[in-house]
Each structure stands twice: as structure tokens, then as C-alpha cells.
C-alpha angles and dihedrals in degrees: 000000000000140000119211138178112200113223098354131078119212102016119233095235140000095262087063090070122091114212121208133183134045112015095227089052092048088053091053093048094047089049092055093038089058090053106038103016132247098279095051092048088048091052092048090050092052090050092056102068136147090279089063096046111101101172136002116199108192125224113276124184092231093056095034090209145077122218137195123196110210129190108217092198090231095090093277133105123196132195119218116198133179127184144077113003092219089061098040105040096061087056095049124102099174135021135194111244128216089270092055096255122142104232134178108258090235094059116090107270118215115230116201118235 
């Protein structure tokens, strides 16, 4: 997955970026670009390199998801998963809402119109 802006670095706004690669990953990037802005997403992407990757669990049809365990080097470890919502959501304790806030899954989640 990559984000590029032909002829301009850094882009003025998230919509100036062109995403390329897997359609699911493009959707994830676009979601976070709308919340945090392209430069911030790009900075975070650069922070999460192979050195931070502790474990990659590839997609399997039985699990219907792929996972990556990442050391944030601040005393925290985070697990990123992508896959079928019916497999991931029951395992989720928190979600990021449309405003970029980390909220408990049991709280009411605001959906943008």
C-alpha cells in the first residue's frame, strides 16, 4: 500500500493523495487520512517499519482475517487486524469513530451522514 502525491510534497490536503494497492487497504488509509490528514498518516506509516513488527499472521480462510503485532517502542504493543467484520468485531474492545476518537465498543458510535 502506498500514498503518493504527484509533483507536490507534502500535499496540501488528504484528498490530494492518490492511494494505490489493495482496495481494502486503500479504504483504511482513506478513512484515517480524512481524520488525521495525509501527512500525519504518512508519518505514522513510516514509524511502523519492519523493525517494529513483532509477528505477522497471514490471512487464512478459517480465521477470515490477517493480523500484525507491532511494538510501538513506548511500552505498548498494538495488534492491527483486517478481515471479515463478523470475525473481527466480536474480538474488538475499542473502535475509532468517524471523528478519530478511540471509543469503547459498547458506547454509542456516531456515524457520519
